LUMMARMAR-618874 format. One line per field, with one value per residue (C-alpha): x negated, y negated, z; residue in three letters; residue number from 1. Coordinates in nm, 2 decimals. Each point is the difference from the previous one (the first is absolute). Example, Ala and Ser with C-alpha at 12.3 -4.5 7.8 and 13.67 -1.06 7.14 Angstrom:
% residues 2
u	-1.23  -0.14;
v	0.45  -0.34;
w	0.78  -0.07;
residu	ALA  SER;
num	1  2;
***
This chain:
% residues 602
u	-4.41  0.18  0.11  -0.14  0.22  0.26  -0.08  0.20  0.24  0.16  0.38  0.04  -0.22  0.22  0.15  0.37  0.09  0.09  -0.26  -0.29  0.13  0.01  -0.36  -0.12  0.18  -0.17  -0.34  0.04  0.14  -0.29  -0.24  0.14  0.13  0.36  -0.05  -0.13  0.29  0.24  -0.18  0.01  0.38  0.02  -0.18  0.21  0.12  0.18  0.32  0.06  0.27  0.29  0.08  0.02  -0.33  -0.17  0.14  -0.14  -0.35  -0.05  0.19  -0.09  -0.34  0.10  -0.26  0.06  -0.14  -0.18  0.29  0.17  -0.30  -0.12  -0.26  -0.12  -0.36  0.02  0.21  0.06  0.17  -0.07  0.28  -0.18  0.02  0.35  0.10  0.28  0.16  0.27  0.34  0.15  -0.23  -0.16  0.28  0.22  -0.29  -0.11  0.33  0.03  -0.33  0.09  0.32  -0.19  -0.24  -0.30  -0.05  -0.12  -0.01  0.29  -0.08  0.13  0.18  0.28  0.35  -0.03  -0.31  0.15  0.29  -0.23  0.09  0.15  -0.03  0.35  0.26  0.33  0.18  -0.24  0.03  0.38  -0.03  -0.21  0.24  0.29  -0.17  -0.10  0.35  0.17  -0.24  0.09  0.37  -0.04  -0.05  0.34  0.17  -0.09  0.13  0.32  0.12  0.02  0.23  0.34  -0.09  -0.04  0.35  -0.02  -0.34  0.14  0.28  -0.23  -0.25  0.27  -0.18  0.13  -0.06  -0.20  -0.25  0.00  -0.09  -0.33  -0.10  0.03  -0.21  -0.28  0.00  -0.05  -0.27  -0.21  0.07  -0.18  -0.29  -0.08  -0.12  -0.27  -0.16  0.10  -0.09  -0.37  -0.02  0.14  -0.25  -0.30  0.07  0.24  0.37  0.06  -0.13  0.20  0.32  -0.06  -0.06  0.29  0.25  -0.13  0.09  0.34  0.08  -0.08  0.22  0.31  -0.03  -0.01  0.31  0.19  -0.02  0.04  0.32  -0.09  -0.08  -0.37  -0.09  0.18  -0.20  -0.33  0.05  0.14  -0.32  -0.20  0.22  -0.07  -0.37  0.01  0.23  -0.11  -0.35  0.15  0.08  -0.35  -0.18  0.22  -0.08  -0.36  0.02  0.17  -0.27  -0.27  0.13  0.15  -0.11  0.18  0.16  0.18  0.04  0.33  0.19  -0.15  0.07  0.36  0.04  -0.17  0.25  0.30  -0.06  -0.08  0.30  0.22  -0.03  0.16  0.29  0.08  -0.13  0.31  0.23  -0.20  -0.01  0.37  0.08  -0.24  0.12  0.37  -0.03  -0.31  -0.08  -0.28  -0.27  0.03  -0.14  -0.34  0.00  0.08  -0.30  -0.23  0.09  -0.06  -0.33  -0.12  0.09  -0.19  -0.30  -0.02  0.02  -0.28  -0.22  0.06  -0.01  -0.12  -0.37  -0.22  0.00  -0.20  -0.26  -0.31  0.09  0.16  -0.14  0.22  0.12  -0.31  -0.17  0.06  0.19  -0.09  0.14  0.31  -0.01  0.06  0.37  0.08  0.11  -0.26  0.09  0.15  -0.31  -0.30  -0.02  -0.12  -0.27  -0.37  -0.31  -0.12  -0.31  0.20  0.21  -0.13  -0.04  0.27  0.26  -0.09  -0.07  0.17  -0.14  -0.34  0.16  0.08  0.24  0.03  0.31  -0.05  0.19  -0.11  0.15  0.33  0.01  -0.15  0.33  0.12  -0.25  0.21  0.25  -0.26  -0.01  0.23  0.14  0.06  0.17  0.23  0.11  0.05  0.19  0.27  0.04  0.02  0.29  0.19  -0.06  0.12  0.33  0.07  -0.08  0.25  0.27  -0.06  -0.04  0.31  0.24  0.09  0.07  0.20  0.22  0.04  0.19  0.19  0.14  -0.02  -0.22  -0.12  -0.37  0.04  0.17  -0.27  -0.26  0.19  -0.01  -0.38  0.03  0.00  -0.31  -0.18  0.09  -0.12  -0.34  -0.06  0.10  -0.18  -0.33  0.04  0.09  -0.26  -0.27  0.12  0.01  -0.35  -0.14  0.18  -0.12  -0.36  0.01  0.14  -0.28  -0.26  0.11  -0.01  -0.35  -0.12  0.14  -0.17  -0.33  0.01  -0.01  0.16  0.27  -0.19  -0.30  0.02  0.05  -0.21  0.16  -0.32  -0.16  0.28  0.05  0.17  0.30  0.27  0.12  0.23  0.19  0.02  0.16  0.22  0.12  0.35  0.03  0.18  0.33  -0.02  -0.02  0.31  0.19  -0.12  0.13  0.34  0.16  -0.13  0.19  0.30  -0.02  -0.01  0.32  0.21  -0.03  0.23  -0.04  0.05  -0.27  -0.27  -0.09  -0.06  -0.20  -0.21  -0.07  -0.14  -0.20  -0.15  -0.09  -0.17  -0.17  -0.15  -0.11  -0.18  -0.16  -0.13  -0.15  -0.15  -0.16  -0.14  -0.16  -0.15  -0.17  -0.13  -0.15  -0.18  -0.04  -0.29  0.20  0.35  0.12  -0.12  0.15  0.34  -0.04  -0.03  0.30  0.19  -0.13  0.13  0.33  0.09  -0.11  0.24  0.26  -0.01  0.05  0.29  0.17  -0.04  0.16  0.26  0.28  -0.05  0.00  0.32  0.17  -0.11  0.07  0.21  -0.07  0.06  -0.24  -0.27  -0.01  0.01  -0.32  -0.16  0.07  -0.14  -0.32  -0.06  0.05  -0.24  -0.27  0.01  -0.27  -0.25  0.04  -0.05  -0.34  -0.10  0.10  -0.21  -0.30  -0.01  -0.28  -0.21  0.03  -0.09  -0.31  -0.12  0.05  -0.20  -0.29  0.01  0.01  -0.28  -0.23  0.08  -0.08  -0.32  -0.11  0.09  -0.20  -0.30  0.00  0.02  -0.30  -0.21;
v	3.83  -0.24  -0.33  -0.32  -0.14  -0.25  -0.36  -0.16  -0.27  -0.28  0.03  -0.28  0.18  0.31  0.01  -0.06  0.18  0.37  0.12  -0.16  0.14  0.35  -0.04  -0.12  0.30  0.25  -0.14  0.01  0.35  0.13  -0.15  0.06  0.27  0.05  -0.23  -0.28  0.05  -0.04  -0.32  -0.16  0.05  -0.25  -0.29  -0.30  -0.28  -0.26  -0.10  -0.38  -0.05  -0.04  -0.27  0.20  0.17  -0.34  -0.12  0.31  -0.04  -0.38  -0.10  0.28  0.12  0.36  0.24  0.37  0.23  0.32  0.21  -0.09  0.09  -0.36  -0.24  -0.34  0.11  0.32  0.09  0.35  0.04  0.28  0.25  0.31  -0.08  0.10  -0.21  0.04  -0.34  -0.16  0.06  -0.33  -0.21  0.22  0.20  -0.31  -0.21  0.24  -0.01  -0.37  -0.06  0.21  -0.19  -0.33  0.11  0.02  0.37  0.18  -0.18  -0.02  0.26  0.00  0.33  0.15  0.00  0.36  -0.07  -0.31  0.22  0.22  -0.18  0.34  0.31  0.14  -0.04  -0.17  0.33  0.10  -0.33  0.03  0.34  -0.14  -0.29  0.24  0.20  -0.29  -0.16  0.32  -0.01  -0.37  0.10  0.11  -0.34  -0.16  0.34  0.06  -0.34  -0.01  0.36  -0.09  -0.30  0.19  0.22  -0.29  0.03  0.38  -0.03  -0.27  0.23  0.31  -0.17  -0.22  -0.32  -0.33  -0.04  -0.32  0.22  0.27  -0.27  -0.04  0.34  -0.18  -0.29  0.23  0.18  -0.33  -0.12  0.32  0.00  -0.34  0.09  0.36  -0.09  -0.21  0.33  0.21  -0.27  -0.03  0.38  0.02  -0.26  0.17  0.38  0.04  -0.02  0.38  0.08  -0.29  0.13  0.34  -0.13  -0.24  0.27  0.22  -0.27  -0.05  0.38  0.00  -0.30  0.15  0.32  -0.20  -0.21  0.32  0.10  -0.35  -0.05  -0.31  -0.36  0.01  0.30  -0.16  -0.32  0.19  0.23  -0.28  -0.18  0.30  0.05  -0.36  0.05  0.30  -0.15  -0.36  0.07  0.16  -0.34  -0.16  0.32  0.03  -0.36  0.08  0.28  -0.23  -0.26  0.26  0.11  -0.31  -0.34  -0.32  -0.01  0.33  0.00  -0.19  0.27  0.28  -0.19  -0.04  0.37  0.07  -0.22  0.12  0.37  -0.03  -0.24  0.30  0.06  -0.34  0.10  0.36  0.01  -0.15  0.22  0.31  -0.10  -0.06  0.34  0.19  -0.18  0.05  0.38  0.12  -0.25  -0.26  0.25  0.17  -0.32  0.08  0.36  -0.14  -0.24  0.30  0.18  -0.30  -0.07  0.36  -0.03  -0.33  0.13  0.31  -0.22  -0.23  0.30  0.16  -0.29  -0.33  -0.06  -0.25  -0.34  -0.21  -0.15  0.04  0.37  0.07  -0.29  -0.06  0.36  0.15  0.11  0.37  0.03  0.25  0.11  -0.16  -0.26  0.26  0.11  0.37  -0.05  -0.19  0.07  -0.34  -0.19  0.22  -0.08  -0.35  0.12  -0.03  0.16  -0.20  -0.10  -0.11  -0.26  -0.34  -0.28  -0.20  0.28  0.04  -0.36  0.01  0.34  -0.15  -0.13  0.23  -0.19  0.12  0.06  -0.18  -0.21  -0.29  0.14  0.05  -0.36  -0.15  -0.02  -0.24  -0.24  -0.02  -0.21  -0.28  -0.03  -0.29  0.16  0.33  -0.16  -0.22  0.30  0.23  -0.25  -0.07  0.36  0.10  -0.23  0.12  0.36  -0.09  -0.16  0.30  0.24  -0.17  0.00  0.38  0.10  -0.20  0.17  0.30  -0.21  -0.26  0.24  0.33  -0.13  -0.27  0.22  0.34  0.16  0.36  0.07  0.10  -0.33  -0.19  0.17  -0.10  -0.37  0.01  0.11  -0.35  -0.08  0.31  -0.03  -0.36  0.10  0.26  -0.23  -0.30  0.18  0.13  -0.34  -0.18  0.23  -0.10  -0.37  0.02  0.15  -0.26  -0.29  0.13  0.02  -0.35  -0.14  0.20  -0.14  -0.35  0.06  0.14  -0.30  -0.25  0.18  0.08  0.38  0.19  0.25  0.29  -0.06  0.22  -0.21  0.16  -0.11  0.07  -0.30  -0.25  -0.12  -0.32  0.17  -0.13  0.32  -0.19  -0.16  0.33  0.17  -0.29  -0.13  0.14  -0.03  -0.33  0.12  0.32  -0.22  -0.19  0.32  0.13  -0.31  -0.03  0.32  -0.07  -0.33  0.20  0.25  -0.29  -0.15  0.32  0.32  0.20  0.37  -0.06  -0.27  0.18  0.28  -0.26  -0.23  0.28  0.13  -0.34  -0.04  0.34  -0.02  -0.35  0.09  0.32  -0.19  -0.25  0.29  0.15  -0.33  -0.05  0.35  -0.04  -0.33  0.14  0.29  -0.26  -0.22  0.30  0.26  0.18  0.04  0.04  0.24  -0.23  -0.30  0.18  0.11  -0.37  -0.07  0.27  -0.12  -0.36  0.10  0.28  -0.20  -0.29  0.25  0.18  -0.32  -0.09  0.35  -0.01  -0.34  -0.01  0.17  -0.22  -0.31  0.11  0.07  -0.35  -0.23  0.22  0.15  -0.31  -0.22  0.27  0.05  -0.38  -0.03  0.28  -0.20  -0.32  0.17  0.15  -0.35  -0.16  0.26  -0.03  -0.27  0.27  0.15  -0.35  -0.01  0.34  -0.11  -0.31  0.10  0.38  0.02  -0.26  0.20  0.32  -0.15  -0.13  0.35  0.17  -0.25  0.04  0.38  0.01  -0.21  0.23  0.31  -0.16  -0.07  0.35  0.17  -0.23  0.08  0.37  -0.02  -0.19;
w	-4.80  0.22  -0.15  0.17  0.27  -0.13  0.10  0.28  -0.10  0.20  0.01  -0.25  -0.25  -0.03  -0.35  -0.01  -0.32  0.02  -0.25  0.18  0.33  -0.15  -0.13  0.34  0.16  -0.23  0.06  0.37  -0.01  -0.20  0.25  0.35  0.23  0.10  0.30  -0.22  -0.24  0.29  0.10  -0.35  -0.02  0.28  -0.19  0.09  -0.22  0.20  -0.18  0.03  -0.26  0.23  0.25  0.32  -0.06  -0.06  0.33  0.18  -0.15  0.00  0.31  0.23  -0.12  0.00  -0.13  -0.09  0.27  -0.09  0.12  -0.33  -0.20  -0.06  0.13  -0.11  0.05  -0.21  -0.29  0.14  0.34  0.24  -0.04  0.12  0.36  0.12  0.31  0.24  0.03  0.20  -0.17  0.08  -0.21  -0.26  -0.15  -0.05  -0.11  -0.27  -0.18  0.06  -0.16  -0.29  -0.05  0.04  -0.28  0.23  -0.04  -0.31  -0.34  -0.22  -0.26  -0.35  -0.03  -0.19  0.13  0.12  0.19  0.17  0.12  0.21  0.32  0.06  -0.21  0.06  -0.28  0.06  0.04  0.28  0.17  -0.01  0.16  0.29  0.04  0.02  0.27  0.22  -0.06  0.13  0.30  0.05  0.00  0.37  0.14  -0.11  0.02  0.36  0.09  -0.20  0.05  0.37  -0.03  -0.04  0.30  0.25  0.12  0.04  0.18  0.23  0.10  0.04  0.23  0.17  -0.07  -0.15  -0.37  0.06  0.19  -0.26  -0.26  0.19  -0.15  -0.34  0.15  0.12  -0.33  -0.19  0.25  -0.03  -0.37  -0.01  0.22  -0.12  -0.35  0.16  0.10  -0.30  -0.26  0.09  0.03  -0.35  -0.13  0.15  0.03  -0.29  -0.10  -0.01  0.35  0.14  -0.16  0.15  0.35  -0.01  -0.11  0.28  0.26  -0.17  0.02  0.38  0.06  -0.18  0.19  0.32  -0.10  -0.08  0.37  0.15  0.21  0.20  -0.07  0.11  -0.22  -0.30  0.04  0.03  -0.30  -0.21  0.06  -0.11  -0.30  -0.11  0.05  -0.24  -0.27  -0.01  -0.15  -0.31  -0.15  0.05  -0.11  -0.30  -0.09  0.04  -0.26  -0.25  0.06  -0.06  -0.34  -0.15  -0.12  0.09  -0.35  0.04  0.38  0.01  -0.18  0.21  0.32  -0.11  -0.07  0.34  0.18  -0.20  0.07  0.36  0.04  -0.08  0.37  0.06  -0.24  0.09  0.36  0.17  -0.21  0.09  0.36  0.01  -0.16  0.23  0.31  -0.09  -0.06  0.18  0.27  0.01  0.10  -0.34  -0.16  0.14  -0.13  -0.34  0.02  0.11  -0.32  -0.22  0.17  -0.07  -0.37  -0.04  0.19  -0.23  -0.31  0.12  0.09  -0.34  -0.24  0.14  -0.05  0.20  -0.17  0.23  -0.22  0.22  0.00  -0.34  -0.20  -0.30  -0.01  -0.16  0.31  0.10  0.32  0.28  0.33  0.14  -0.28  -0.27  -0.06  -0.04  -0.36  -0.20  -0.36  -0.05  0.13  -0.05  -0.37  0.09  0.24  -0.10  0.13  0.30  -0.19  -0.29  0.19  -0.09  0.25  -0.18  0.03  0.36  0.08  0.33  0.12  0.10  0.32  0.29  0.23  0.36  0.20  0.33  0.24  -0.20  -0.31  0.18  0.12  -0.32  -0.19  0.27  -0.14  -0.31  0.20  0.03  -0.38  -0.10  -0.32  0.19  0.30  -0.21  -0.22  0.30  0.21  -0.25  -0.10  0.36  0.07  -0.31  0.12  0.35  -0.13  -0.22  0.29  0.24  -0.27  -0.04  0.36  0.12  -0.24  0.22  0.31  -0.20  -0.21  0.18  0.31  -0.18  -0.27  0.18  -0.26  0.00  -0.01  -0.37  -0.09  0.19  -0.22  -0.32  0.11  -0.05  -0.37  -0.15  0.20  -0.10  -0.37  0.00  0.15  -0.27  -0.29  0.16  0.01  -0.36  -0.15  0.21  -0.16  -0.35  0.10  0.14  -0.32  -0.21  0.21  -0.01  -0.37  -0.02  0.23  -0.19  -0.33  0.13  0.14  -0.33  -0.19  0.24  -0.02  -0.37  0.05  -0.29  0.08  -0.14  0.23  0.31  0.31  0.28  0.33  0.19  -0.17  -0.01  0.36  -0.12  -0.14  0.24  0.17  0.24  -0.28  -0.19  0.30  0.13  -0.33  0.04  0.38  -0.01  -0.13  0.22  0.31  -0.11  -0.06  0.34  0.19  -0.17  0.14  0.34  -0.01  -0.13  0.29  0.24  -0.14  -0.04  0.20  -0.23  -0.10  -0.38  0.00  0.20  -0.24  -0.28  0.23  0.14  -0.35  -0.11  0.32  -0.03  -0.37  0.03  0.33  -0.16  -0.30  0.22  0.20  -0.33  -0.11  0.34  0.01  -0.36  0.09  0.32  -0.19  -0.26  0.28  0.15  -0.27  0.17  0.32  -0.13  0.27  0.28  -0.17  -0.02  0.36  0.11  -0.21  0.18  0.34  -0.05  -0.16  0.24  0.31  -0.09  -0.11  0.33  0.19  -0.23  0.03  0.38  0.03  -0.27  0.19  0.30  -0.23  -0.17  0.34  0.12  -0.30  -0.24  -0.34  -0.21  0.20  0.01  -0.38  -0.05  0.21  -0.21  -0.32  0.14  0.11  -0.35  -0.16  0.26  -0.08  -0.38  -0.01  0.10  -0.35  -0.15  0.19  -0.13  -0.35  0.01  0.20  -0.02  -0.25  0.17  0.33  -0.18  -0.16  0.34  0.16  -0.28  0.06  0.37  0.00  -0.26  0.23  0.30  -0.21  -0.12  0.36  0.10  -0.28  0.06  0.37  -0.08  -0.23  0.25;
residu	UNK  UNK  UNK  UNK  UNK  UNK  UNK  UNK  UNK  UNK  UNK  UNK  UNK  UNK  UNK  UNK  UNK  UNK  UNK  UNK  UNK  UNK  UNK  UNK  UNK  UNK  UNK  UNK  UNK  UNK  UNK  UNK  UNK  UNK  UNK  UNK  UNK  UNK  UNK  UNK  UNK  UNK  UNK  UNK  UNK  UNK  UNK  UNK  UNK  UNK  UNK  UNK  UNK  UNK  UNK  UNK  UNK  UNK  UNK  UNK  UNK  UNK  UNK  UNK  UNK  UNK  UNK  UNK  UNK  UNK  UNK  UNK  UNK  UNK  UNK  UNK  UNK  UNK  UNK  UNK  UNK  UNK  UNK  UNK  UNK  UNK  UNK  UNK  UNK  UNK  UNK  UNK  UNK  UNK  UNK  UNK  UNK  UNK  UNK  UNK  UNK  UNK  UNK  UNK  UNK  UNK  UNK  UNK  UNK  UNK  UNK  UNK  UNK  UNK  UNK  UNK  UNK  UNK  UNK  UNK  UNK  UNK  UNK  UNK  UNK  UNK  UNK  UNK  UNK  UNK  UNK  UNK  UNK  UNK  UNK  UNK  UNK  UNK  UNK  UNK  UNK  UNK  UNK  UNK  UNK  UNK  UNK  UNK  UNK  UNK  UNK  UNK  UNK  UNK  UNK  UNK  UNK  UNK  UNK  UNK  UNK  UNK  UNK  UNK  UNK  UNK  UNK  UNK  UNK  UNK  UNK  UNK  UNK  UNK  UNK  UNK  UNK  UNK  UNK  UNK  UNK  UNK  UNK  UNK  UNK  UNK  UNK  UNK  UNK  UNK  UNK  UNK  UNK  UNK  UNK  UNK  UNK  UNK  UNK  UNK  UNK  UNK  UNK  UNK  UNK  UNK  UNK  UNK  UNK  UNK  UNK  UNK  UNK  UNK  UNK  UNK  UNK  UNK  UNK  UNK  UNK  UNK  UNK  UNK  UNK  UNK  UNK  UNK  UNK  UNK  UNK  UNK  UNK  UNK  UNK  UNK  UNK  UNK  UNK  UNK  UNK  UNK  UNK  UNK  UNK  UNK  UNK  UNK  UNK  UNK  UNK  UNK  UNK  UNK  UNK  UNK  UNK  UNK  UNK  UNK  UNK  UNK  UNK  UNK  UNK  UNK  UNK  UNK  UNK  UNK  UNK  UNK  UNK  UNK  UNK  UNK  UNK  UNK  UNK  UNK  UNK  UNK  UNK  UNK  UNK  UNK  UNK  UNK  UNK  UNK  UNK  UNK  UNK  UNK  UNK  UNK  UNK  UNK  UNK  UNK  UNK  UNK  UNK  UNK  UNK  UNK  UNK  UNK  UNK  UNK  UNK  UNK  UNK  UNK  UNK  UNK  UNK  UNK  UNK  UNK  UNK  UNK  UNK  UNK  UNK  UNK  UNK  UNK  UNK  UNK  UNK  UNK  UNK  UNK  UNK  UNK  UNK  UNK  UNK  UNK  UNK  UNK  UNK  UNK  UNK  UNK  UNK  UNK  UNK  UNK  UNK  UNK  UNK  UNK  UNK  UNK  UNK  UNK  UNK  UNK  UNK  UNK  UNK  UNK  UNK  UNK  UNK  UNK  UNK  UNK  UNK  UNK  UNK  UNK  UNK  UNK  UNK  UNK  UNK  UNK  UNK  UNK  UNK  UNK  UNK  UNK  UNK  UNK  UNK  UNK  UNK  UNK  UNK  UNK  UNK  UNK  UNK  UNK  UNK  UNK  UNK  UNK  UNK  UNK  UNK  UNK  UNK  UNK  UNK  UNK  UNK  UNK  UNK  UNK  UNK  UNK  UNK  UNK  UNK  UNK  UNK  UNK  UNK  UNK  UNK  UNK  UNK  UNK  UNK  UNK  UNK  UNK  UNK  UNK  UNK  UNK  UNK  UNK  UNK  UNK  UNK  UNK  UNK  UNK  UNK  UNK  UNK  UNK  UNK  UNK  UNK  UNK  UNK  UNK  UNK  UNK  UNK  UNK  UNK  UNK  UNK  UNK  UNK  UNK  UNK  UNK  UNK  UNK  UNK  UNK  UNK  UNK  UNK  UNK  UNK  UNK  UNK  UNK  UNK  UNK  UNK  UNK  UNK  UNK  UNK  UNK  UNK  UNK  UNK  UNK  UNK  UNK  UNK  UNK  UNK  UNK  UNK  UNK  UNK  UNK  UNK  UNK  UNK  UNK  UNK  UNK  UNK  UNK  UNK  UNK  UNK  UNK  UNK  UNK  UNK  UNK  UNK  UNK  UNK  UNK  UNK  UNK  UNK  UNK  UNK  UNK  UNK  UNK  UNK  UNK  UNK  UNK  UNK  UNK  UNK  UNK  UNK  UNK  UNK  UNK  UNK  UNK  UNK  UNK  UNK  UNK  UNK  UNK  UNK  UNK  UNK  UNK  UNK  UNK  UNK  UNK  UNK  UNK  UNK  UNK  UNK  UNK  UNK  UNK  UNK  UNK  UNK  UNK  UNK  UNK  UNK  UNK  UNK  UNK  UNK  UNK  UNK  UNK  UNK  UNK  UNK  UNK  UNK  UNK  UNK  UNK  UNK  UNK  UNK  UNK  UNK  UNK  UNK  UNK  UNK  UNK  UNK  UNK  UNK  UNK  UNK  UNK;
num	1  2  3  4  5  6  7  8  9  10  11  12  13  14  15  16  17  18  19  20  21  22  23  24  25  26  27  28  29  30  31  32  33  34  35  36  37  38  39  40  41  42  43  44  45  46  47  48  49  50  51  52  53  54  55  56  57  58  59  60  61  62  63  64  65  66  67  68  69  70  71  72  73  74  75  76  77  78  79  80  81  82  83  84  85  86  87  88  89  90  91  92  93  94  95  96  97  98  99  100  101  102  103  104  105  106  107  108  109  110  111  112  113  114  115  116  117  118  119  120  121  122  123  124  125  126  127  128  129  130  131  132  133  134  135  136  137  138  139  140  141  142  143  144  145  146  147  148  149  150  151  152  153  154  155  156  157  158  159  160  161  162  163  164  165  166  167  168  169  170  171  172  173  174  175  176  177  178  179  180  181  182  183  184  185  186  187  188  189  190  191  192  193  194  195  196  197  198  199  200  201  202  203  204  205  206  207  208  209  210  211  212  213  214  215  216  217  218  219  220  221  222  223  224  225  226  227  228  229  230  231  232  233  234  235  236  237  238  239  240  241  242  243  244  245  246  247  248  249  250  251  252  253  254  255  256  257  258  259  260  261  262  263  264  265  266  267  268  269  270  271  272  273  274  275  276  277  278  279  280  281  282  283  284  285  286  287  288  289  290  291  292  293  294  295  296  297  298  299  300  301  302  303  304  305  306  307  308  309  310  311  312  313  314  315  316  317  318  319  320  321  322  323  324  325  326  327  328  329  330  331  332  333  334  335  336  337  338  339  340  341  342  343  344  345  346  347  348  349  350  351  352  353  354  355  356  357  358  359  360  361  362  363  364  365  366  367  368  369  370  371  372  373  374  375  376  377  378  379  380  381  382  383  384  385  386  387  388  389  390  391  392  393  394  395  396  397  398  399  400  401  402  403  404  405  406  407  408  409  410  411  412  413  414  415  416  417  418  419  420  421  422  423  424  425  426  427  428  429  430  431  432  433  434  435  436  437  438  439  440  441  442  443  444  445  446  447  448  449  450  451  452  453  454  455  456  457  458  459  460  461  462  463  464  465  466  467  468  469  470  471  472  473  474  475  476  477  478  479  480  481  482  483  484  485  486  487  488  489  490  491  492  493  494  495  496  497  498  499  500  501  502  503  504  505  506  507  508  509  510  511  512  513  514  515  516  517  518  519  520  521  522  523  524  525  526  527  528  529  530  531  532  533  534  535  536  537  538  539  540  541  542  543  544  545  546  547  548  549  550  551  552  553  554  555  556  557  558  559  560  561  562  563  564  565  566  567  568  569  570  571  572  573  574  575  576  577  578  579  580  581  582  583  584  585  586  587  588  589  590  591  592  593  594  595  596  597  598  599  600  601  602;
***
């Protein structure tokens, strides 16, 4: 005999203690079908205990649309109807609402249950970070392995080195633009399929470069090479955003940056050795072999992590999303009918890959906190890029260095990039813990109480990420001033090391903050980051040699130092107003999503 249907409750009447919730759940389960059970898991309780959420509710009048399983007119949202929605608003808004506390209620769970943001253990997360970090190695490696060969290429194609430097410029320009395509593809169709496609493009480009003997073909295939390698960073950041919370993300982002920055460290040395003994064409055969190894590892071991496909790691994978070797992940899979709506809370959206999804990341640039963060980081990247790219032209003719010795000059820069990423990850985790502790103290939250980031939108993420940026900026500027006052061989390795280690640390902070600001579209956010950085970097690399020829080395680097100091107030703005801007964006996107869902229902 069926039990009578459970009475409907307004959201405010839902019991808050865990025992009462369990009793309510058992009563509903005994009474309803599977579809009804899935609906009741979406019963909303609007959390209003933090300041940012109160702003969103009281000042903007945001209500929770049925797409999130909630409605003010009914305690149970419609979760059965699966809609195809516009990626640009819905995917970012869903996670933004969750972080703002406007999603599902804050349940009182055990620590192990609270950690089910993703099912993978730390060891499995590390494995995936290592795989995507090795894939990300190709972007800096392809750029830096090329620098020691500029002189040899100039002689081979009988073109001035200033013109050959334009192949570096076109590489950086395409490196900035290409992720604007690959990032949305990754955020809609999956990380794994995007990796496979991008490595295919990269393989074709290197084969073309191997047989290029003129300036035009070098330019063309360098552009294609950049299109293939550039996306590895944004897609790798997307994987990390899928499987980690903000609290642990800093350390993984540091490891991600440190491993892939090995290309920055060893690339010039490898390029110098290969060019010296085998010729510059052999560089591209070397990259073909590495590309094949990375592609095989991805096909064998890397599972799909995009949350609307894989959920929190408990949804069984099929087709191209499933790796060949599944032993390390299949133990977490559940039967499709056993995956709860909470574990797959992002899978109810099916974002589309359209022209709008490709262009939508550009809208991030109109967000004040995003624009301020990206602009400062882009100028730091540009200055570091011109210091690196000008090394061959400044040192090789002046000191008559061989290709191998030119490669060795890049070692301090590469070592600094690796160590800078590693230590930046440690600093980010330390700063996050400090800010979280201060937040707990101000809100009276005990240390043993799990702090669910999805429901604490007023935790100041900007300050957590930028807390240590001030002394990094000072350390970045000082060697620039030193390079402007003394162009001496003994001083440059030291100055370049300090510039590289601080610049890389700032990049890592910048990237972590961008993923935090747009957690539901982390690959696209990273793609916009690359677009701005590489676009300005390409302009800097294209013009630096002409600037140095015109005004001299000392005056050029003095200008770079002054520009950095002049832009530092941008970070002050982000520090002071970043959280206000983030709360405004959450409210605005929530209103847009509500209108979209309401229109679809009508």
